[in-house]
Every structure is written in C-alpha cells, then in structure tokens.
N, C-alpha and C positions, 0 to 999 in steps of 0.2 A: 939531547932531546930524543926520545925513542920514536919509532915509526908511528905508533898510535897517537902520540902527542903532536907530531908533525902533521898528520892527516887532520886531526881536529883543528889545529891552528889554521891550516889552509882553508878548511871549510868555513870556519867562523870568519876569517878575513874576507873570503869571497862574498859571504852573506852580508857582512857589514858594508862592504864597498857598494853592493847593489841596492841594498834596502835602506841604508842610513847615509849614503853618500860620503863615507869616510875614505877619501882617496889616499891620504898620506899615512894613515894608520887605522886605529880602531876608535869607535866612539866609546864613551864611558861605559855604557851598558854591555857592549861586546867585550871590552877589556876585562870587566868583572867575570863574564862568562868564560873567557879564555883562561883566566887565572884559576877559576874554579875547576874547569875541565882538566887543566894540567896538574892541579893538586890531586884530583881524584884518580887520574891515571898513574901518577907517581906513587900513590898509596894503595894501589890495587892489590888485593890479597893474592891474586894469581901470578903476580910478577911478570916475568918474561913470557910465560905460557898463557898470557891473557887472551881471552876470546874477544871478538868485537863486542861492543857494549850491548847491542840489541840481542845478542845470543847468550849473554852472561846470566848465570843463575843468581848472582848477587848484584842488586841494583844499588849503587853507592851514591847516586845523584839524588838530591832533594827533588820532590815532585815538580816544583816550579822551574828549577834549573834543568831538569830532565826534559821538560816541555820545550824550553828555550833551545837546548842543544838539538833536540829532534827537529825543531823548525829550521834551524840553520842547516842541518844535514839534509833534510828533505829538499831544501832549495839548492844546496851546493852539490849534492850527490850526482845528479845527472850532468852537471857542468864540469865536474872534476876531470873527466876524460879529456877535455880540451885544454884545461888550464894546468893540470898536474897529472899527466897520464901515468907516470910511474907510481905515484901514490895511489891513484884510483885503482890500477890493476892489482897492486899489492893488497889494498883493502878488500877488493872483490875476492881475491884468492883466500884471504884470511876469513872472510865471511862464509865461504863455502866449506872451510875446514871444520871438522867435528870439534865441538867445544872440549877444551882440556888437552889438546894436542899441540 
C-alpha cells in the first residue's frame, strides 16, 4: 500500500471510529468508501508522481464519494498529527509541493 493509500485509510478509520462508533473495524459505509479510495489511488493516471487529491487537475472521484472523502478528511486532518504524526507530516509536505513534482 502506498503512502497516499495509507494516509486515506488512517483518515477514514479515524472518522469512522469517532462518527460511527466502529471500534474494531469499519462500518459498512466506511468500508465502501475505503475500497473506493484505494481503487482510485491505485488507478491514478499520475502514478508515483501523484499530487495530493485536492491539488490534482484530474478529479477521479464521483461527486458523492468526493464529498464523503472530504468530510472524513476534514474531520481527521487536524487530529492526524496526534494519532499518525509521520503520515500527517508527509501529507503536509506533499501538499506544499508543486503539482507534478
């Protein structure tokens, strides 16, 4: 699993645990979201040089799924520094990098 997928997984899991009370795993709704996000990341046309999704010129998420992932990321983003500091810092650095680099 690449770094982008690990970050998305951590954020979705944090969101699900807090919002849906899924302590042992993911609820059905969040499982679908995670599978969809992993598929989109795996099939990204930019490959290894992929920018963070909010800076990407190609939006490959369906509008409904995009809204759901944004909700999870808005919730989890500020909390990532405490739960997953390495992933959070790496994501922050990637978001500051110019797209395509």
